[in-house]
C-alpha positions, 0 to 999 in steps of 0.5 A: 846580577846586582841591582842598585836601589836608589834612596829617593830624594823626594817622594814620587808623584802620583799623577802628571805634572805641568811643564814648560817645554819652551825652555831648553833644547829639543833633541830628536835622537830618540824620536829618530830611533822610535820612527825607524824601528819595526815591531820585532826590534821593540822590547817591553822590558830590559829582561827580554831585551837582554835575553835576546842579545845575550842569546845571539852572543852565545851563538857567536864565535869571533876569531882572527884569520889570515885574509888570504886564507878566506875563500870566496865562492858562489853559494852551493845552494844558490848560485846567485849568493856568495859564501865564504870558507873560513879557516877552521870551519868546514861549512860555508858561511853566508855573509849578511847584508851588513858584513858583505858591506864591511868585507867590501870596505876592507878590501877597497871595493865599492859595495853598491857596485859589488851588489849589482854584479853576478855572484861569481864575478863579485866573488872573483873581485872579493877573492882578489881583494883578500889575497892582496889585503895589506893588513893580512888579518881580519876578525870575523864574527860568525853565528850558528843559530840554525843557519851559519852566517857571517855577522861581522868582519873587521880589522884585527884590532877591533875591540868588541863590546857585546850588546848584552854587556851594555844592557847588563850595565843598564839593568844594574841601575834600572832593573827591568826598566818598567818601574821596579826602580826609579828608572823606567820607559818614559811617560808622555806629554799631553800637549793640550794640558802641557802635563807630562804623565809618567804613568803610561802603559809600555807597549810596542808604540811607547817603548824606548828599548830597541835592538836589531841584528846590528845594534841596541838603543835604550832610553830611560828616565826618572820621571816620577821624581821631578826636580824643581829648579826655580820658578816660571814667570807665573810663579809655578815650579820649573820642573825637570827630571833626569834621563839617559840614552845609550847605544852600541853595536857589537858588529861595528855599525856604530860606536858605544855611547851614553848621553845623560841630561835633564829634561822637562818632557817626552812627547808621544813620538819620543822627542825630548823637550826642555833638555838641559845639561846634556853630556855625552861620552862615546867609545870607539871599538878600538883595541882597548874598547872593552877596558874603556867600557869597564873603567869609564862608560859603565861607572859613568852610568852608575855615577849619574844614576846615583848623583844628586841633582843639587849641583844642577839645581844650584847652577840654575839658581845661580844663573837666575840670580846673576843679573847681567843687564838692566837696560837695552844698552846693557843687553845689546852690549852683553851679546855683542861682546860675546860675538853675536851679530846685531841681527842675532842680538835683536832676535835673541832679545825679542825671543825672551821678550815674547816668551817671558813677557819682559826683556832678558836680565839674568844670565839664565834669561839669555841662556833660554833666549839662545836655546829658543833662538837655536830651535828656529835654525833649520840647519843642524850645525847652526843649531848645535853651535848656538846650543853650545854657546848657550851651554858655555854661558850657563857654565859661567854661573857655576 
């Protein structure tokens, strides 16, 4: 595997650095993953993660079969469990919890109800559904790793992207993910000192490399090379670093996606703080998904890893320098013309005044006020809508 080694634009830090997380967005996606993963889904480096998901792919076989040729029966070993007889395989295949739900969905049967039925009765219903399945074909993913099981059952045009393919694409830019390149598992923010410390031991509690039997999720940062993009009100540097997370499911539980961004800190429970310039691409597992991954997603990841932060820094600088309001009337007019209500306008201006010690003047001031105001919204849709408007406002400075 070829690994890309980046030429540093600046020397790495040797200790933690102070950050201001009151600016930008807070994103909780990584934290949600961190909270939900048991120990056996947490990996300490990319090599172990890759080996695990590659090994299960090597034990798997995908094929497209006629749905009416699939036979459903109560398990020979356990009358309370179902098994499938698939064309081309003599042994019965046991569906997993996930693939059973997929099978029910394909034939139009409610999985929650089917799980409550005795296995023979559920089998009769599934068999009827398969015999009358209008699509006629299904694609199965069978695994033989000491126990033969059905990992996934999808429509015939499902475009599988293997989990190990995504991990391999990340390893090309991140090596082992532990610091042998610029990209690594993130450090931790100390709330007492507001210092982000990049140098934290990678343990089951701190890792951000995850894989279950149905997906992978990876989050890496370049937090030893912080980027200065202007100054804070007290004159100290406003520091950012780059990060990305990506995800995939080879069994159809989610899309493939990659999100890239600049951020200021990662706390212990893996919330992302002070996020700016968030970009995301997703690829559905449709017929040409593998080609789209090869031609879009993987190159986008490499491009971000190798890109210069200069355009981002220039955009922040331009927004800071662009004065759009000098009086209270200017401030109110600026926001009201952009569709904000009188109440919202007052709250945004007040937020900047409280956080900066002065009313907003530059385009950047209003962007920061908007994102800070968005954090007060309890409903995600309202928060995302405000953050989107803030992003469009910042793009005006470019």
